[in-house]
C-alpha positions in Angstrom: 9.0 -6.7 -17.3 10.7 -7.4 -14.2 11.7 -10.7 -12.9 10.4 -11.5 -9.1 13.3 -13.6 -8.1 15.7 -11.1 -9.1 13.9 -8.1 -7.2 13.2 -10.1 -4.1 16.9 -11.1 -3.7 18.0 -7.3 -5.0 15.6 -5.5 -2.5 16.2 -8.0 0.3 20.1 -7.8 0.3 19.9 -3.9 -0.1 17.5 -4.1 3.0 19.9 -6.3 5.1 22.7 -4.0 4.3 20.9 -0.9 5.2 20.0 -2.6 8.4 23.2 -3.2 9.1 24.6 0.2 8.1 21.7 1.6 10.7 23.2 -0.7 13.4 26.9 0.4 12.9 25.7 4.2 12.7 24.3 3.7 16.1 27.1 2.1 17.6 29.5 4.9 16.5 27.2 8.0 17.1 25.6 9.6 20.2 22.2 8.5 21.4 20.6 11.5 19.9 21.5 10.2 16.4 20.4 6.5 16.8 18.0 4.7 14.6 16.9 2.1 17.5 13.5 3.6 18.4 12.9 3.3 14.3 14.0 -0.1 14.0 12.3 -1.3 17.1 8.9 -0.1 15.6 9.4 -1.7 12.1 11.0 -5.0 13.0 8.9 -6.9 15.7 10.7 -8.3 18.2 14.0 -6.0 17.7 15.5 -4.8 20.9 18.6 -2.5 20.8 20.9 -4.6 20.8 21.3 -8.0 21.5 23.0 -10.6 19.2 19.7 -12.7 19.2 17.7 -9.6 18.3 20.5 -8.5 15.6 20.0 -11.8 14.0 16.2 -11.3 14.0 16.3 -8.0 12.8 18.7 -8.9 10.0 16.5 -11.8 8.7 13.0 -9.4 8.9 15.0 -6.7 7.1 15.3 -9.2 4.3 11.7 -10.1 4.5 10.7 -6.5 4.3 12.8 -6.0 0.9 11.3 -9.7 -0.3 7.9 -8.1 0.4 8.1 -4.8 -1.5 9.5 -6.8 -4.3 6.2 -9.3 -4.0 3.8 -6.2 -3.9 6.0 -4.0 -6.6 6.8 -6.4 -9.4 3.5 -7.8 -10.2 1.9 -4.2 -10.1 4.7 -2.8 -12.5 4.3 -6.1 -14.8 0.4 -5.6 -15.0 0.7 -1.9 -15.8 3.8 -2.6 -18.3 1.7 -4.9 -20.2 -1.3 -2.5 -20.4 0.2 0.6 -21.2 3.7 0.1 -22.6 4.1 1.4 -26.0 5.7 -1.4 -28.2 9.4 -0.9 -29.2 10.1 -0.4 -32.8 12.5 -3.3 -33.9 15.9 -1.8 -35.1 16.4 -2.1 -38.8 18.7 -5.2 -39.6 22.4 -4.2 -40.2 24.2 -4.8 -43.4 27.1 -6.8 -43.5 
């Protein structure tokens, strides 16, 4: 069983880190290799690259990760309860 809060924070922070990596990549590579068009499509209000839009993209990236957890974790837990095979308990150790 997955815990929603753990997955929300994990995916949210991973999404934020990915956003920062995409921005850094866009700053150090040529225009042809930028991700700015993709970022502008998936992050409403984000435009390449102003300080306010960077903060907005950073926050929205976290929210996309949290949204993914909100969708995935309940589905996983539902199907896990329904179809997971019970684990056999290991035999007790003798001292």
